Each structure stands twice: as C-alpha cells, then as structure tokens.
C-alpha positions in Angstrom: 33.1 23.8 -12.0 30.6 21.8 -14.3 32.4 19.1 -16.3 29.2 18.2 -18.5 27.8 20.3 -21.0 25.6 20.3 -24.2 26.9 19.1 -27.4 27.4 21.6 -29.8 24.6 21.6 -32.4 27.0 21.7 -35.6 28.0 19.5 -38.0 31.5 19.7 -37.0 30.7 18.5 -33.5 28.5 15.6 -34.8 31.4 14.4 -37.1 33.5 14.3 -34.0 31.2 12.4 -32.1 30.8 9.9 -35.1 34.7 9.3 -34.5 33.9 8.4 -31.0 33.8 4.4 -30.9 30.4 4.7 -29.0 29.0 7.3 -31.3 30.0 5.2 -34.2 28.7 1.9 -33.1 25.3 3.9 -32.5 25.1 5.3 -36.1 26.0 1.9 -37.7 23.2 0.3 -35.4 20.4 3.1 -36.3 21.5 3.1 -39.9 21.5 -0.5 -40.3 18.8 -2.5 -42.2 15.8 -3.2 -40.0 16.0 -6.9 -40.8 18.2 -7.3 -38.2 20.5 -4.4 -36.9 23.0 -5.3 -34.2 22.7 -4.2 -30.7 24.5 -1.9 -28.9 26.7 -2.9 -25.8 27.2 0.0 -23.6 29.6 0.2 -20.7 29.7 2.9 -17.8 33.2 3.7 -18.8 32.2 4.1 -22.4 29.4 6.8 -21.4 31.6 8.5 -18.6 34.2 9.2 -21.4 31.9 11.4 -23.4 31.3 15.0 -21.6 27.8 15.1 -22.8 24.4 14.2 -21.2 23.3 11.1 -23.2 20.2 8.9 -23.5 19.9 5.5 -25.1 17.3 5.2 -28.0 15.9 2.2 -29.4 13.6 1.6 -32.0 12.7 -1.5 -34.5 15.2 0.0 -36.8 18.2 -0.2 -34.3 19.9 1.6 -31.5 21.6 5.0 -30.7 23.2 6.9 -28.3 22.0 10.5 -28.4 23.4 13.6 -26.7 21.6 16.6 -25.4 22.2 19.5 -27.8 20.1 22.2 -26.5 18.0 23.2 -23.7 15.1 25.6 -24.5 13.0 26.4 -21.4 11.8 23.0 -20.4 12.1 21.5 -23.9 15.3 19.3 -24.5 16.7 18.6 -27.7 18.6 15.3 -28.1 20.5 14.3 -31.2 22.0 11.2 -32.6 25.4 11.6 -34.8 23.1 10.0 -37.6 20.9 13.2 -37.2 17.9 12.1 -35.8 16.5 14.3 -33.2 13.9 13.8 -30.4 12.6 16.7 -28.3 11.5 15.8 -24.7 9.5 17.7 -22.2 9.5 16.4 -18.9 10.5 12.9 -20.0 7.6 13.0 -23.0 8.7 12.9 -26.4 7.0 15.7 -28.1 8.4 15.8 -31.6 10.8 13.6 -33.5 12.8 14.5 -36.7 14.6 12.1 -39.0 12.9 8.7 -38.6 10.7 6.9 -41.2 7.6 8.4 -39.6 7.6 11.3 -37.4 5.5 13.3 -34.6 5.6 16.9 -35.7 4.1 18.3 -32.8 2.1 17.7 -29.5 0.1 20.0 -27.4 -0.9 18.9 -23.8 -3.9 19.8 -21.9 -3.6 21.9 -18.7 -4.2 18.9 -16.6 -1.4 16.8 -18.0 0.6 15.3 -15.2 3.8 15.2 -16.9 5.1 18.7 -15.6 3.9 17.9 -12.0 5.7 14.5 -12.2 4.2 11.3 -12.9 4.9 10.1 -9.1 2.2 12.3 -8.3 -0.2 10.9 -10.9 -3.6 9.5 -9.3 -4.2 5.9 -10.2 -6.8 6.0 -13.2 -6.2 9.6 -13.9 -7.3 10.7 -17.4 -5.7 13.3 -19.8 -5.7 14.3 -23.4 -3.2 15.9 -25.7 -3.6 16.7 -29.5 -0.8 15.5 -31.9 0.4 16.5 -35.5 1.5 13.7 -37.8 4.1 14.3 -40.4 2.9 11.7 -42.8 -0.5 12.7 -44.4 -0.6 16.2 -42.7 -2.7 14.8 -40.0 -3.1 17.9 -37.6 -4.5 18.1 -34.0 -5.3 14.5 -33.5 -6.9 13.9 -30.2 -5.1 11.2 -27.9 -6.9 10.0 -24.9 -4.8 8.5 -22.0 -5.6 6.9 -18.7 -2.9 6.5 -16.3 -2.0 3.5 -13.9 0.6 3.2 -11.1 1.8 -0.1 -11.5 4.3 -0.1 -8.5 8.2 0.1 -7.6 10.2 -2.2 -9.9 13.9 -2.9 -9.7 15.8 -1.8 -12.7 19.6 -2.1 -14.1 20.9 0.7 -16.3 24.4 0.0 -17.1 25.9 -1.1 -13.8 23.6 0.7 -11.4 20.6 -0.7 -10.0 17.4 1.7 -9.4 14.1 1.3 -7.6 11.8 2.9 -9.9 8.2 3.6 -10.0 6.6 2.1 -13.1 3.2 4.3 -14.3 1.5 2.9 -17.5 -0.4 5.1 -19.8 -2.9 3.6 -21.9 -3.5 5.7 -25.0 -6.4 5.5 -27.6 -6.6 7.6 -30.7 -9.6 6.4 -32.6 -9.1 8.7 -35.6 -5.8 6.8 -36.2 -6.9 3.4 -35.1 -4.2 3.3 -32.5 -4.5 1.9 -28.9 -1.2 1.5 -27.3 0.5 1.5 -23.8 3.3 3.8 -22.7 5.3 2.9 -19.8 7.5 5.2 -17.7 9.6 4.3 -14.9 10.3 7.2 -12.5 12.2 8.2 -9.6 9.7 8.0 -6.7 11.2 11.2 -5.1 10.8 13.5 -7.7 9.2 12.0 -10.8 12.3 12.1 -13.3 11.7 9.6 -16.0 14.6 7.6 -16.1 13.3 5.0 -18.6 10.6 4.9 -20.9 8.6 3.1 -23.8 6.7 5.3 -26.0 4.2 5.0 -29.1 4.7 8.2 -30.8 2.8 7.4 -33.9 1.3 4.3 -35.3 4.3 3.0 -36.9 6.8 4.6 -34.6 7.7 3.5 -31.0 10.7 4.4 -29.2 12.4 3.1 -25.8 14.6 6.0 -24.2 17.2 5.3 -21.2 19.0 8.0 -19.4 22.7 7.2 -19.3 23.9 10.4 -18.3 20.7 12.4 -17.1 20.4 16.1 -17.2 18.2 16.7 -14.4 18.3 20.6 -14.3 20.8 23.4 -13.8 22.9 23.0 -10.8 22.3 19.4 -10.1 
C-alpha cells in the first residue's frame, strides 16, 4: 500500500498545507522581504509528518517547502503554499510560475544528457537548449552548455549523509549577457538529482533539495 501521494492541486489542499507549521513557515520565509528573510530549519520528523513528496526551494527572496502536485509523463509540478510552481523534468527546471522573474518554457536538444542521467555524461560534453522568458517576451533564446564531472562529494540532507556525484554545467547565453554555472549532485548509481543549484533566468537562481524524493512509480 502506497502511503505517499501527490498533494491535491486545489485551493483547499493548499490552504490545509499552509496550516501545517512546516508549510506555514515556508510561506512566511518566501513571502518575506528580500532584505533578510529568515531561514527554514527543517527536521526529518517534520518532513515525515507530511504524506507528500517534498523538495526544499531556496531563492534570494526566501525558502519554501514545495509538494509534488502532479506528474505528467516525466514532467513534475511542484507547488509551494504561496502558489509558486516549479516544473521539473529529470531534475532540470523547465518552467517557473509565480516568481518575480520567470522561465516560461524550455526546449532541449536531442542530445541533452538529462534524460539519460547526468552520471553518464562525458566530461566536457556540450549541449544546447532554448528558453522563453516571461519578462520582455523573449522567445527561443539559445543556451549553450558544457558539462564537467567534479567527482564524488559527501552531502548531508536533513539527518542523512549521501555520497553524490557533482556535475557542473557551464551556461552561456550571449543574447542575455548571461554566463552562469549550474551544479547538480546526483546519485552515482542512476543519475537521480538529489540537490541542484540552477540559474533559470538572468535574475532568478534557485537551489533545490530533495527532502522526500519521488523516484518513479513503484519505488
């Protein structure tokens, strides 16, 4: 019997989530002024008390716990109680909604390594994707990337230690004047992204930590 489930995508469910101390705290920090929002202090017991798959989101404006509200093929919809939404595919954020600056869409090239797993990426491998930005209606902006395997690193998530493979992705978007480095910490066995730091737009960087991962049906 599966004890975990997707959070229901409705105002009622989100209101109930906000009444939970953990979700209320995340709403408070993400809604706080960017001049100094308080940090979330999470425990394994708090995460285990919610019967949903959960990630922690960190931005310059604050932190939040997001629940998985929908799975459509390999596309995941994660929502905070303050209504921000991240859409992830194979650990990569492909769209954001409700932030001060938003990634409207992402199209990957056929050779993009995310679906096959970043643990298999060749050091120095290059790829390309195209993004749409909500601000300024900038469509089809090319993003060039080069991957570098940094090696195994010890990472603590809540009260558990993991040995994860760090893969860096050097991004370049000349049309936006943007150069950045995304970092992904993945399970070396299957490439599942446990932790990442991603530059979504010139103004929006997010850090995502899997608190209660959804690793596919039957897992």
